C-alpha positions as CSV (number, residue, x, y, z in Angstrom):
1,M,123.8,120.8,149.6
2,A,122.5,119.0,152.7
3,F,123.7,115.5,153.4
4,S,121.1,112.9,153.1
5,V,121.4,109.6,155.0
6,T,119.1,107.4,153.0
7,I,119.8,103.9,154.0
8,S,122.9,104.2,152.0
9,C,125.2,101.5,150.7
10,Y,128.6,103.2,151.3
11,D,131.3,101.9,149.0
12,N,134.0,100.6,151.4
13,L,137.2,102.5,151.3
14,L,140.0,99.9,152.0
15,L,143.0,101.4,153.5
16,K,146.5,100.1,152.7
17,K,147.7,100.2,156.3
18,S,146.4,100.4,159.8
19,I,145.9,104.0,161.0
20,N,144.4,105.2,164.3
21,G,142.8,101.9,165.1
22,L,141.6,101.3,161.5
23,N,142.0,97.8,160.0
24,T,142.8,97.3,156.4
25,Q,139.8,94.9,156.0
26,P,136.4,94.6,157.7
27,R,136.4,92.1,160.6
28,A,134.4,88.9,160.0
29,C,133.4,88.3,163.6
30,S,129.8,89.0,164.8
31,L,127.4,88.5,167.7
32,D,123.9,87.3,167.6
33,H,122.6,90.2,169.8
34,I,123.4,92.8,167.2
35,K,120.7,92.4,164.5
36,C,121.8,93.1,160.9
37,F,119.6,94.2,158.1
38,P,120.0,94.3,154.3
39,M,121.5,97.5,152.8
40,K,119.4,99.2,150.3
41,T,120.7,102.1,148.3
42,Q,123.3,104.8,147.9
43,A,123.4,108.0,149.8
44,T,121.7,110.9,148.0
45,S,121.4,114.6,148.5
46,A,118.3,116.2,150.0
47,A,117.4,117.4,146.5
48,N,116.3,113.9,145.6
49,P,112.5,113.6,146.0
50,S,112.2,110.3,147.9
51,F,114.8,108.1,149.5
52,K,112.0,105.7,150.3
53,E,111.4,105.0,146.6
54,S,115.2,104.9,146.0
55,F,116.0,102.2,148.6
56,R,113.1,100.1,147.4
57,A,114.3,100.2,143.9
58,H,117.7,98.9,145.0
59,E,116.5,96.3,147.5
60,E,117.0,93.3,145.3
61,N,120.5,94.3,144.3
62,N,122.1,94.2,147.8
63,K,122.9,91.4,150.2
64,T,122.9,91.4,154.0
65,Q,126.3,92.0,155.5
66,K,127.0,90.9,159.0
67,V,128.5,93.6,161.3
68,P,131.0,92.7,163.9
69,S,130.4,93.4,167.6
70,P,132.1,91.7,170.5
71,P,130.6,91.0,173.9
72,F,130.4,94.3,175.9
73,G,129.0,95.5,179.2
74,F,127.1,98.3,177.7
75,K,124.9,99.2,180.7
76,E,128.0,99.4,183.0
77,Y,129.8,101.4,180.4
78,M,127.0,104.0,180.1
79,I,126.7,104.3,183.9
80,Q,130.4,104.7,184.4
81,K,130.8,107.3,181.6
82,G,127.6,109.0,182.5
83,N,128.8,109.5,186.1
84,Q,132.1,110.9,184.9
85,V,130.3,113.4,182.6
86,N,127.9,114.4,185.4
87,K,130.8,115.0,187.8
88,A,132.5,117.2,185.2
89,L,129.3,119.1,184.4
90,D,128.7,119.8,188.1
91,E,132.2,121.2,188.4
92,A,131.9,123.3,185.2
93,V,128.9,125.3,186.4
94,P,129.3,126.1,190.1
95,L,126.8,128.2,192.0
96,Q,128.1,131.7,192.0
97,H,127.0,135.3,191.6
98,P,124.5,136.1,190.0
99,R,123.0,133.1,191.8
100,K,119.7,132.9,189.8
101,I,121.2,132.5,186.4
102,H,123.6,129.8,187.6
103,E,120.7,128.0,189.4
104,A,118.8,128.0,186.1
105,M,121.8,126.7,184.2
106,R,122.4,123.9,186.6
107,Y,118.7,123.1,186.9
108,S,118.4,122.1,183.3
109,L,122.0,120.9,182.8
110,L,122.0,118.5,185.8
111,A,118.4,117.3,185.5
112,G,119.4,113.9,184.2
113,G,119.2,112.7,180.7
114,K,121.0,109.9,178.9
115,R,124.2,111.8,178.1
116,V,124.3,110.2,174.7
117,R,126.2,113.1,173.0
118,P,129.1,113.4,175.6
119,I,129.4,109.6,175.7
120,L,129.6,109.4,171.9
121,C,132.3,112.0,172.0
122,I,134.4,110.1,174.6
123,A,133.8,106.7,172.8
124,S,134.9,108.1,169.5
125,C,138.0,109.7,171.0
126,E,139.0,106.4,172.7
127,L,138.3,104.4,169.5
128,V,141.1,106.3,167.6
129,G,143.6,106.2,170.4
130,G,142.7,109.1,172.6
131,D,141.6,109.1,176.2
132,E,138.6,110.3,178.2
133,E,140.5,113.3,179.7
134,S,141.3,114.6,176.2
135,A,137.6,114.5,175.2
136,M,135.9,115.5,178.5
137,A,135.8,119.3,178.0
138,T,134.2,118.8,174.6
139,A,131.9,116.2,175.9
140,C,130.6,118.7,178.5
141,A,130.3,121.4,175.9
142,L,128.1,119.1,173.8
143,E,125.8,118.6,176.7
144,M,125.7,122.3,177.4
145,I,124.7,123.0,173.8
146,H,122.1,120.3,173.8
147,T,120.6,121.6,177.1
148,M,120.5,125.1,175.6
149,S,118.5,123.7,172.7
150,L,116.1,122.0,175.0
151,I,115.5,125.2,177.1
152,H,114.9,127.3,174.0
153,D,112.8,124.6,172.3
154,D,110.5,124.4,175.3
155,L,109.8,128.2,175.3
156,P,106.3,129.5,174.6
157,C,107.5,131.1,171.4
158,M,108.7,127.7,170.2
159,D,107.1,124.4,171.3
160,N,105.5,125.8,174.5
161,D,106.2,122.8,176.6
162,D,105.7,122.3,180.4
163,L,107.7,119.1,180.9
164,R,111.3,118.1,180.2
165,R,113.1,115.1,181.7
166,G,110.2,114.5,184.0
167,M,110.5,118.0,185.5
168,P,108.9,121.4,184.9
169,T,110.7,123.2,182.0
170,S,113.1,126.0,182.8
171,H,110.8,128.8,181.9
172,K,108.1,127.4,184.2
173,V,110.5,127.4,187.2
174,F,112.6,130.6,186.5
175,G,110.5,132.6,184.1
176,E,110.9,133.1,180.3
177,D,113.5,135.8,180.7
178,T,115.9,133.8,182.8
179,A,115.3,130.7,180.7
180,V,116.4,132.5,177.6
181,L,119.5,133.9,179.3
182,A,120.3,130.5,180.9
183,G,120.3,128.9,177.4
184,D,122.5,131.8,176.1
185,A,124.9,131.4,179.0
186,L,125.3,127.6,178.4
187,L,126.0,128.2,174.7
188,A,128.7,130.7,175.4
189,L,130.1,128.6,178.2
190,A,130.3,125.6,175.9
191,F,132.9,127.2,173.6
192,E,134.8,128.8,176.5
193,H,135.0,125.4,178.3
194,V,136.5,123.6,175.3
195,A,139.1,126.4,174.8
196,R,140.1,126.6,178.5
197,N,139.9,123.1,179.7
198,T,140.9,120.7,176.9
199,K,143.9,118.6,178.1
200,N,146.7,117.1,176.1
201,V,145.4,118.1,172.7
202,S,147.2,120.4,170.2
203,S,145.7,123.9,169.7
204,D,145.0,123.3,166.0
205,R,142.8,120.3,166.9
206,V,141.0,122.3,169.5
207,V,140.3,125.0,166.9
208,Q,139.1,122.4,164.5
209,A,136.7,121.0,167.1
210,L,135.4,124.4,168.0
211,A,134.6,125.1,164.3
212,E,132.8,121.8,164.1
213,L,130.7,122.7,167.1
214,G,129.9,126.1,165.7
215,T,128.7,124.7,162.4
216,A,126.6,122.1,164.2
217,V,124.7,124.6,166.3
218,G,124.4,127.6,163.9
219,S,122.5,128.6,160.8
220,K,123.9,125.6,158.9
221,G,123.0,123.2,161.6
222,L,120.6,123.0,164.5
223,V,119.2,126.5,163.9
224,A,118.6,125.8,160.3
225,G,116.6,122.6,161.2
226,Q,114.6,124.5,163.8
227,V,113.7,127.3,161.4
228,V,112.5,124.9,158.6
229,D,110.6,122.8,161.2
230,I,108.7,125.9,162.4
231,E,108.0,127.0,158.8
232,S,106.7,123.6,157.9
233,E,104.1,123.3,160.7
234,G,100.6,122.7,159.3
235,K,101.9,122.2,155.7
236,E,102.4,119.2,153.5
237,V,106.1,118.4,153.6
238,S,108.1,116.2,151.3
239,L,110.4,113.4,152.6
240,S,113.4,115.4,151.4
241,T,112.3,118.4,153.5
242,L,111.6,116.3,156.5
243,E,115.0,114.7,156.2
244,Y,116.6,118.2,156.0
245,I,114.8,119.2,159.2
246,H,115.9,116.0,161.1
247,V,119.4,116.0,159.8
248,H,120.0,119.6,160.9
249,K,117.8,119.8,164.0
250,T,119.0,116.6,165.6
251,A,121.7,114.7,163.6
252,K,124.1,117.6,163.3
253,L,124.9,117.8,167.0
254,L,125.2,114.0,167.3
255,E,127.6,114.2,164.3
256,A,129.6,116.9,166.0
257,A,129.9,114.7,169.1
258,V,131.5,111.8,167.2
259,V,133.6,114.0,164.9
260,C,134.9,116.2,167.7
261,G,135.8,113.1,169.8
262,A,137.7,111.7,166.9
263,I,139.5,115.1,166.3
264,M,140.5,115.3,170.0
265,G,141.7,111.7,169.9
266,G,144.1,112.4,167.0
267,A,142.2,110.7,164.2
268,D,143.4,111.3,160.6
269,A,141.1,112.7,158.0
270,T,140.0,109.4,156.6
271,S,138.9,108.2,160.1
272,V,137.2,111.4,160.8
273,E,135.0,111.2,157.7
274,R,134.2,107.5,158.2
275,L,133.0,108.3,161.8
276,R,131.1,111.3,160.4
277,K,129.1,108.9,158.2
278,Y,128.5,106.7,161.2
279,A,127.2,109.7,163.2
280,R,125.0,111.0,160.4
281,S,123.2,107.7,160.3
282,I,122.7,107.3,164.1
283,G,121.7,111.0,164.3
284,L,118.9,110.6,161.8
285,S,117.9,107.3,163.4
286,F,117.7,109.2,166.8
287,Q,115.1,111.6,165.4
288,V,113.1,108.9,163.5
289,V,112.8,107.0,166.8
290,D,111.8,110.2,168.6
291,D,109.0,110.6,166.1
292,I,107.8,107.1,166.8
293,L,108.0,107.5,170.5
294,D,106.0,110.7,170.4
295,M,103.1,108.8,168.9
296,T,103.4,105.6,170.9
297,K,104.5,106.5,174.5
298,S,102.9,108.4,177.3
299,S,104.3,111.6,178.9
300,E,105.2,109.6,182.0
301,E,107.2,107.2,179.9
302,L,108.9,109.9,177.9
303,G,109.6,112.4,180.7
304,K,108.2,115.1,178.3
305,T,104.9,115.9,176.8
306,A,103.8,113.1,174.5
307,G,101.8,113.8,171.3
308,K,103.3,117.3,170.8
309,D,104.2,116.6,167.1
310,L,100.6,115.7,166.4
311,T,99.2,118.7,168.3
312,S,101.5,121.0,166.5
313,D,100.8,119.3,163.2
314,K,104.5,118.8,162.6
315,A,105.9,116.6,159.8
316,T,107.3,113.3,161.1
317,Y,108.4,110.0,159.6
318,P,105.4,108.0,161.0
319,K,103.0,110.7,159.6
320,L,104.6,110.5,156.2
321,I,105.5,106.8,155.8
322,G,103.7,105.1,158.7
323,I,105.1,103.7,162.0
324,D,106.1,100.3,160.5
325,E,108.1,101.9,157.7
326,A,109.6,104.4,160.1
327,K,110.8,101.5,162.3
328,K,112.3,99.8,159.3
329,F,114.1,103.0,158.3
330,A,115.6,103.4,161.8
331,A,116.8,99.8,161.7
332,Q,118.4,100.3,158.3
333,L,120.1,103.5,159.4
334,T,121.6,101.6,162.4
335,H,122.9,98.9,160.0
336,Q,124.5,101.6,157.8
337,A,126.1,103.2,160.8
338,N,127.6,99.8,161.9
339,Q,129.0,99.3,158.4
340,E,131.2,102.4,158.9
341,L,132.6,100.8,162.1
342,S,133.5,97.5,160.4
343,F,137.0,98.8,159.5
344,Y,137.9,99.3,163.1
345,D,139.1,96.9,165.8
346,P,135.7,95.5,167.0
347,V,136.8,95.6,170.6
348,K,137.6,99.3,170.5
349,A,134.5,100.0,168.5
350,A,132.1,98.1,170.8
351,P,130.8,101.2,172.6
352,L,129.8,102.8,169.3
353,Y,128.2,99.6,168.0
354,H,126.1,99.4,171.1
355,L,125.3,103.1,171.2
356,A,123.9,102.8,167.6
357,S,121.7,99.9,168.7
358,Y,120.7,101.7,171.9
359,I,119.6,104.8,170.0
360,A,117.5,102.7,167.6
361,S,115.8,100.7,170.4
362,R,115.4,103.2,173.2
363,Q,112.0,103.6,174.8
364,N,112.2,107.2,176.0
């Protein structure tokens, strides 16, 4: 049964002692720059017909809860971590024989991007007591998998797009055949890279992370979402179906980023599952915001072709519930994500608080 993040009011599980950075009670501190919203309903499965109706029904029964977040140099953090990730990616895919395939891999992998998934992985690892080195191989693997999905998504047989990250798409530069193979090669390399290059982590945790990655990208994850998305083009789609598409097509890989980071950092099962809930919320929020930006921004602003969802007659949140309601939904998901972090030391959790806010407020 597919998980459904529906502006849920997760019942707090209070731990009896501090484990892996967890506090036994939520912290009461807060900052004005992190906006908080009322919580609205409990998580439901994708079988339920409408989370929108559900959270409205519960709106009067829940009170706003402040979420802690200390001052934090988020911009500097993203730059510093992004540079470290870019350096590691550059080293992971050197130019070698056959030159063309490695040029194609590097072209898309090193074309820029926000590096949200690898940074989420590192931040999650550090939250639970791990370090950047332990998470870096997995962080790079996540960006390899994400890049593969973009290369394949842009192909003529899929979304048929000409622009990605402000540059011509891979198949426009290298041809469709090489683009397909470059995506395949990046996917294979992702798993090899984790297995060969993970430092200071036990083999059982490495295997656990590899299984998480496989589930996120396969027929129970990204591929599942893509298939249902393609099948739904030009059709009337329910909110539950749209949620299934977005959770699997987008949120699953973001979830894997956070969960794998926690695994590599040595988190216990309770912490892993709490961070999984955080990630599912920000993952769905990421795609809701993507839907909004596709309708409200230009191709120059986005670095990719704007209005593709409308042209392809895809189901989106703005199309089904309107832009204003979609924005409210993204804000509620962010609040729900932050509630899962309220059990952690707010200083250690600061990067994840700010990443949730960044995902909800990004402009490209």
